[in-house]
N, C-alpha and C positions, 0 to 999 in steps of 0.2 A: 645479281648480273641476270640470274634466271628469269626474274621477274621482267626485267628490262626488256630481254628478248622475246619474251611470249607476249608481251605488250605491242611491242615493233611489228612483230611477226601477224598481228590480229589487226593493226592499224593499216599497215600497208599492203593488205590484201586489195588485189587490182580492182575487183567488182566494187568494194566499198570506196576505194578511192576515185573510181571514175563517176560512180553516183554521189559522192560528197562533191567533187569537182563540178558536177552538172549544178547541183544545189547553190554551191558558191558563186559560179556564173551568173546564174540567174538573180541571185542577190545582188550581185555588183550591177548588173544591168538595171536590176529595178532601181537601185540606189541613184544612179545616174538620170534615169528617167525623173525621179523626186527632185533631183537636184535642178532641173530643167524647169518644171512647173508644176503647180501645186495640184493640178488635177490630172492625174493620168490615167487616162482612158485606152489607151492604145501605146504600142511601141513606136516610138519616133525615132528617125535617123539623128545621129547626134552630130551636132555642127559646133565646132569651136571657133572662137572662144566661147564659152558658156556665158549665158548673161549674167550682168554683174548684179542683179538683184536676186538674193537667195529667197527660195520660197519658204512661207512659214512652217510648212510641211515638214520640212528637212529638219527643223529645229525640234518637232516630236520624235523624231526617229532615235531610239535608244541608241547610244554609244557602242554597245556591245555588237552590235550587227558589224559595223564595219572593224570592229576588235576581231571577231570570227573570221572573217575574209583575211585580214593580215596575218593570222595566227595560223590559218590552214595554208596560206601561201608560203611562210616560213617553215613549215613542217615539211611541205613539197620539196622546198629546196634544200632543206637538210637532209632527208630522208628517201626520196624519191624524184630525183630531179628529171628524170626522162619521161614525168607525166606532164611535162610541159609541151612537150612535142602531141600528146594526145589531146592536150587541150587546143591547141593550134588546129588539131584536125577537128575537134569538134565545131571551132568557130568557122571552119572552113567556109563550109555552106550557109551560114549567117550573116548578118549584116555586115558590112566591112567596119562601118564606123564601130560597132559593139565591139569587134574583133581589136580595133586599134585601142580602146579604153581598155579591155581586159588583158590584152599584151602589155600596154603600157604599165598597169598594175603589178603585173607578175615581176616584170624587172624592175 
């Protein structure tokens, strides 16, 4: 039990969580941009529905990238549920469509 509590204390350190969340938000927005078109040169606002044709580049993306985002989301939900409010604050000043995508992924 001592090891569990030590690891949990280290992993739930606020600055580490905020930096990790920023990384996963950037990863998620990049994945959405790749899902829209093959040649991502700049951040484009997301329009729904997404195109029916899936870009070939998305098939080259390792599946562990999405697995990492999902695992981190589950970790936050179990141990630091209040970090979702920080996530919303981070996205408050950014593109509304990106906020919609990330908040839907979190829920």
